[in-house]
C-alpha positions in Angstrom: -36.6 -27.5 143.7 -34.8 -25.7 140.8 -32.1 -27.9 139.1 -29.2 -25.7 137.9 -26.4 -26.8 135.5 -23.3 -25.0 136.0 -21.1 -25.3 132.9 -17.4 -24.5 133.5 -18.0 -25.5 137.1 -14.2 -26.4 137.5 -12.9 -22.9 136.5 -12.2 -19.9 138.5 -15.7 -18.5 138.2 -17.4 -21.8 138.6 -15.4 -22.7 141.6 -16.7 -19.6 143.3 -20.4 -20.0 142.3 -20.3 -23.6 143.4 -19.4 -22.6 146.9 -22.3 -19.8 146.9 -25.1 -21.6 145.3 -24.4 -24.8 147.4 -25.5 -22.7 150.4 -29.1 -22.5 149.1 -31.1 -25.5 149.5 -33.7 -24.4 147.0 -31.2 -25.2 144.3 -29.9 -28.6 143.0 -26.5 -28.2 141.5 -25.2 -30.3 138.5 -21.6 -29.7 137.9 -20.5 -29.8 134.3 -16.9 -29.6 133.0 -15.5 -30.6 129.8 -11.8 -30.7 130.6 -10.1 -33.4 132.7 -8.1 -31.0 134.8 -11.4 -29.2 135.7 -13.2 -32.6 136.4 -10.2 -33.4 138.6 -10.7 -30.1 140.5 -14.4 -30.8 140.9 -13.7 -34.4 142.3 -11.1 -32.8 144.8 -13.7 -30.6 146.2 -16.2 -33.4 146.5 -18.3 -32.7 143.3 -18.9 -35.5 140.9 -19.1 -34.1 137.4 -22.4 -34.6 135.5 -22.3 -35.6 131.7 -23.3 -32.7 129.4 -26.3 -34.7 127.8 -27.7 -35.7 131.5 -27.2 -32.1 132.7 -29.2 -30.6 129.9 -31.9 -33.1 130.2 -32.6 -32.3 133.9 -31.6 -28.6 134.1 -34.2 -25.9 134.6 -31.5 -23.1 134.6 -28.0 -23.4 132.8 -25.3 -21.0 133.9 -22.5 -20.3 131.5 -19.5 -19.8 133.8 -17.0 -19.9 130.9 -14.8 -17.2 129.5 -16.2 -14.6 127.2 -14.3 -16.0 124.1 -15.8 -19.4 124.6 -19.5 -18.4 125.1 -20.2 -18.6 121.4 -18.8 -22.1 121.1 -20.3 -23.5 124.2 -23.8 -21.9 123.6 -23.9 -23.1 120.0 -23.2 -26.6 121.2 -25.6 -26.8 124.3 -28.4 -24.5 123.4 -30.1 -26.6 120.9 -30.4 -29.5 123.3 -31.7 -27.3 126.5 -35.1 -28.3 127.3 -38.0 -25.9 126.6 -38.7 -23.2 129.1 -35.4 -23.4 130.6 -33.3 -20.2 131.4 -29.8 -19.7 130.2 -27.8 -17.3 132.4 -24.6 -15.4 131.2 -22.5 -13.7 133.7 -21.3 -10.9 131.3 -23.0 -8.9 128.7 -20.2 -8.9 126.1 -21.2 -12.1 124.3 -24.9 -11.6 124.3 -24.3 -8.0 123.1 -22.4 -9.4 120.3 -25.2 -11.8 119.4 -23.3 -14.8 120.3 -26.3 -16.7 121.8 -28.2 -19.0 119.3 -31.7 -18.0 118.4 -34.4 -20.0 120.3 -37.7 -18.6 121.0 -38.8 -21.3 123.7 -36.1 -20.5 126.3 -35.1 -17.3 128.2 -31.8 -15.5 128.4 -30.8 -13.8 131.5 -27.7 -11.8 131.9 -26.4 -10.7 135.2 -23.0 -9.2 136.6 -21.8 -8.2 140.0 -20.9 -4.4 140.6 -18.4 -5.4 143.4 -18.3 -4.1 146.9 -18.4 -0.3 146.8 -15.7 2.0 148.0 -18.0 3.7 150.4 -19.6 1.0 152.7 -20.5 0.2 156.2 -18.5 -3.0 156.5 -17.0 -3.4 160.0 -15.5 -6.7 159.8 -11.9 -6.8 158.6 -12.4 -9.7 156.3 -15.5 -8.0 154.8 -13.4 -4.8 154.3 -10.9 -6.8 152.4 -13.5 -8.5 150.3 -12.8 -6.5 147.0 -14.5 -8.8 144.5 -17.5 -9.6 146.5 -16.8 -13.3 147.4 -19.7 -13.9 149.8 -18.5 -11.6 152.7 -19.1 -7.8 151.7 -22.4 -6.5 150.4 -22.4 -5.7 146.7 -25.0 -4.7 144.2 -25.8 -6.5 140.9 -27.2 -5.6 137.4 -29.4 -7.9 135.6 -31.3 -8.0 132.2 -33.8 -10.4 130.9 -32.7 -10.6 127.2 -35.7 -12.7 126.2 -38.4 -14.7 127.8 -41.4 -14.3 129.9 -41.4 -11.6 132.5 -41.6 -14.1 135.5 -38.3 -15.5 134.4 -36.7 -12.1 135.5 -37.5 -12.8 139.1 -36.3 -16.4 138.9 -32.8 -15.2 137.3 -32.6 -12.2 139.8 -33.1 -14.7 142.8 -30.5 -17.0 141.4 -28.1 -14.0 140.8 -28.7 -12.8 144.3 -27.7 -16.3 145.6 -24.6 -16.4 143.5 -23.3 -12.9 144.4 -24.8 -12.3 147.9 -24.9 -10.7 150.2 -26.7 -8.2 148.1 -26.7 -4.3 148.7 -29.1 -3.3 145.7 -30.4 -5.2 142.5 -30.7 -3.1 139.6 -32.6 -3.9 136.2 -31.1 -2.6 133.2 -31.1 -3.7 129.5 -28.3 -5.7 127.8 -27.3 -2.4 126.0 -27.1 -0.4 129.2 -24.8 -3.2 130.9 -22.3 -2.9 128.1 -22.2 0.8 128.7 -21.4 0.0 132.4 -18.8 -2.7 131.5 -16.6 -2.2 129.4 -17.3 1.4 128.7 -17.7 2.9 132.3 -15.8 0.5 134.5 -13.0 -0.8 132.3 -12.4 1.8 129.6 -12.8 4.8 131.7 -12.4 4.0 135.5 -9.8 1.2 135.3 -7.7 3.4 132.9 -8.0 6.5 135.2 -6.9 4.3 138.3 -4.1 3.0 136.1 -2.9 6.5 135.4 -3.0 7.3 139.1 -0.7 4.4 139.7 1.7 5.6 136.9 1.7 9.1 138.4 2.6 7.6 141.8 5.3 5.8 140.2 6.6 8.9 138.5 6.6 10.8 141.8 8.8 7.9 143.1 11.1 8.1 140.1 11.6 11.8 140.9 12.7 11.1 144.5 9.7 10.9 146.6 10.0 7.8 149.0 7.8 5.0 147.9 6.0 4.5 151.1 5.4 8.4 151.4 4.1 8.5 147.8 1.6 5.6 148.3 0.4 6.8 151.8 -0.3 10.3 150.4 -1.9 9.3 147.2 -4.3 6.5 148.8 -5.2 9.0 151.5 -5.8 11.8 149.0 -8.1 9.6 146.7 -10.7 9.4 149.4 -11.5 13.1 149.6 -12.0 13.7 146.0 -14.0 10.7 145.8 -16.2 11.7 148.8 -16.7 15.2 147.1 -17.4 14.3 143.6 -19.8 11.4 144.6 -21.6 13.5 147.3 -20.7 11.4 150.2 -19.8 14.6 152.1 -21.1 18.2 151.8 -17.8 19.8 150.8 -16.2 21.3 147.8 -12.8 21.6 146.2 -10.8 24.7 147.0 -10.5 27.4 144.4 -6.8 26.4 143.9 -7.8 22.6 143.5 -10.5 23.6 141.0 -8.1 25.5 138.9 -5.6 22.5 139.0 -8.3 20.0 137.8 -9.5 22.5 135.1 -5.9 23.0 133.8 -4.7 19.4 134.1 -7.9 17.9 132.3 -6.6 19.8 129.2 -3.3 18.1 129.4 -4.3 14.6 130.5 -7.6 14.1 128.5 -8.6 14.5 124.9 -11.3 17.0 124.5 -13.5 14.2 122.8 -12.7 11.5 125.4 -16.5 10.7 125.8 -16.4 9.2 122.3 -15.5 5.9 124.1 -19.2 5.7 124.9 -20.3 5.9 121.2 -21.7 2.4 120.0 -19.0 1.9 117.4 -16.4 2.0 120.1 -18.2 -0.2 122.5 -18.7 -2.6 119.8 -15.1 -2.7 118.9 -14.3 -3.2 122.6 -16.7 -6.1 122.8 -15.2 -7.6 119.7 -11.8 -7.6 121.4 -13.3 -9.3 124.5 -15.1 -12.0 122.8 -12.2 -12.7 120.3 -13.9 -11.5 117.2 -11.4 -8.7 116.9 -7.7 -9.3 117.6 -6.5 -7.5 120.6 
């Protein structure tokens, strides 16, 4: 049996992971929470907090379920006391990419992150279709990286990641550098920004007199078609008029060099803001 120490077990992510990992009998969980409020939440859920030193003495795996801005502080505190051969798991690539994990050659660093349930899926249950984050109902994919450690630790980390974020649609192995291209660059800097602009465009249509419910229904319905076309879900193409509108609108809405957000200096700046090294 693998003993897992979950640091930040009383927080939002920790609460979610205690629920999913507890379903897997191959893992023995130790719940670690520094704050009194978090410890109280654990006890309310029937989990007795384990002291830091005791958890590190026993743990084969340590999961850092703490905010990105605290990873450096927490890792600096606990990594020197992690037992040799253990695996330290981070749930986001920002802090590892920023080199916030202390150097220690005799442990493994495994980074994993959920992709969240996709827009196009085969879920039929209403609750599964409303599981936008991947809370144990809808299938989702994951991306994972073995930052350092023996190759066999990748399989161990992937199994734990699958237990945390399952049910799993697909599991992808990437590097830490590739993971920060996916998040923040692709998913937040680009995708979330474009979606925010769509919402602002809907609000502008409403401001100009379109009834709110009509604007929402029209936009959310029409989003499906371009997504299906662009991501090859259907064998279809935009009309000549739509292609022309897209071509002209890109000149107005986007800067010609917008792909510079994927340049390393820009990704590093974004990561710096996420981890707190650079003021937002």
